[in-house]
N, C-alpha and C positions, 0 to 999 in steps of 0.2 A: 420383438427382443430375440426369441429363438430365430428367426427367418437372419437377421444381423449377425448372429454368432455364428450360422452355417455359411454365409458369404464371407465374415472374416477367415473360417477355416479353408473355405476352397481356395481364395486367392494366392495364397502360398503354395498351394499344389500346384497351380496354373504356373506360376511364377518359376518356379524350382523344380517342374519335373524336368526328367532326364531327357538330354539334347533329342536322341534318336526318337522320332516322333512314333515309333512303333512300340515305345516302352513308356508309355503316360500311365496308364493305369489296365488293371483287370479285376473281372468279378464275375460273380455268377453263385448258382445254388451248389452248395454240400450236400446231395441228394441223399447218401447211403453214409451212413455214423453208425457202427456196430461199435461199443464200447462197454467197460465193464464197471460196474459201480460199485465202491465200497464204502460204508456208511451203517450210522446207526439210527435210531430212534428209542425212545423212553421203552419200548418193549423189546425189542430184536435186533441183532445186527443184519443190516443188509448187505449181501454179496450176489449179483446176479449181471445176466447180460441186459443191456438196454441197448434202443436205438432212437437215431434224432433226425433229423433237418435241419439244416442252418444256410447261411450265404455270406460270401467275404465281397471284400470291395479293397483291392491295393492299388495305393498311388507311388510312383516308383520316382525317387529324387536322387539328382546329381549322377554318381555311376552305379553306388551299392545299396544305398538306403530305400529303406520302403516303410510306409504307415498306411495305418486303414482301419475299418471297422470289421468288426465281424460278430454274428449272433446267430441263434438256433434254440433250439430246444432237445431235450434228451431224457427219454424216459423209460425206466427199468419196471418192469411187473416182477411180483416176486409173492413168494406163498408165506402163508401165516400156518399155524396148527389146525385151523378150521376154514381156511381160504386159500385161493390162488387168484383173489381178485385185487389183491393190494397195489398199490403202485408209489413208486418215487417221480417225479418230474422236476425238471431242472430246466427252467428257461434264462438264457443268458443274453448279453448284448455288451459290448465294449470296444475297446480301443487298442492297438498292437502297431508294435514300431521294431524294426530289425532291418538286417542286409539281406539283400536280395543279387544274385548273381546270373546272368544269363550266357549259355555256352551253346551257341546252335539251337537245337532244338528244345534244351533243356533250361529250365529255371529253378533254382537251388533258392530257397529263403529259409532263415533262420529268424525266428521273432521272441518277444516277449507280450502275452497278452494279459490286458488288466479289464475285469467287467462286473457290472452289476449283475445279481442274478436273483431269481426267487425262485425257492424250494416249496413245491408243495407235493405233501406225503398222506394219502388216504391209508390208514392201516385199520384191516379188518380184522378183528379177532373171532368173531363169533356171525355167523349168516345163515338164515333160513330161509330158503329159494331166493326171493329177491329182499328179502325183508332184511334189513342190518341189525341184529340184536346187540353186537357190542364194535363198536369202531372209534378211530379217532381220526381228526383231519388236521395238519399242521401246515402252517405256511410261513415261512419265514425270508428275510432279504439278508443277501450275504454278498460278500465281495468274491470275485473269482479271479485267481493266478495262473498261469499256464504257460509254460513253452510251446511253440510253435515251430516244426518244421514239416516243410512243404517241397514236393518236388512237381513241377508242371512239366507236363509235355505237350509242345506246341504243335499241333496237329496241322494247323495252318496258321498265318501270321494274324489270324483274328478268333480262333479258338484253341483253346488248351484242355489237356485231360488234368486234374488238380487230385492228385495224393497227398495226404495230410496226417501228421499224427498230432494229435496235443494231449496236454494231462492235466485235467482241472484239478485245482485243489482250492478247498475253500473251509473255513470254520464256519459255521452258524449256533444258535441258540446258545450260546457262551461257551458251551461243552461238547460239542459233537461235529466230527471232521466228517470231510468229503473229499474222497479221490477217487477219478473218472478218466482212465485213460481211454482214449477215442481214436479211431481211423476214421477219416473222412475222405470220401471220393465225391468228387464232383467236376463240373464243367465250367469254365471261365471264359469270357468274352474280354478279349485285348484289345487295346489299342494303342 
């Protein structure tokens, strides 16, 4: 059934791709992702710099439309009163749609992103050497919403540098929120 749904999704992409054969799709790794996590758990507010890794695949339709998938992970290490080893991890993957315009060697894209996400939070209150004396592990499912702004510099017709800004927003565990602005840098392969 999953293969059938995948084929159904790909057929419109092939049928309605932009006329210019050099603008069918682009995809690759977003390998450098510094961000700033703002959230909280039952014990404290969490605000710190995080880093991640991800990937993106964009298809181009008609003259100005784009749609695709994007996913990755963002990890933020933070300190508590007795430990520097706590972490907040966000894994995400979902779809986006928007507008994309190519002018010479530059491609500008603005899109909206919706994704399923999983939050894993290891909060360490007290540790003695490597023995956890007082710690908590939380795992939550969430829906992530984000605007995406992207600039691609086409170094060649097949290779582009991608500069992208996203602002993840999510609500989880009924009363907790996540704000995570991220700058992403990657390499895309074009066709």
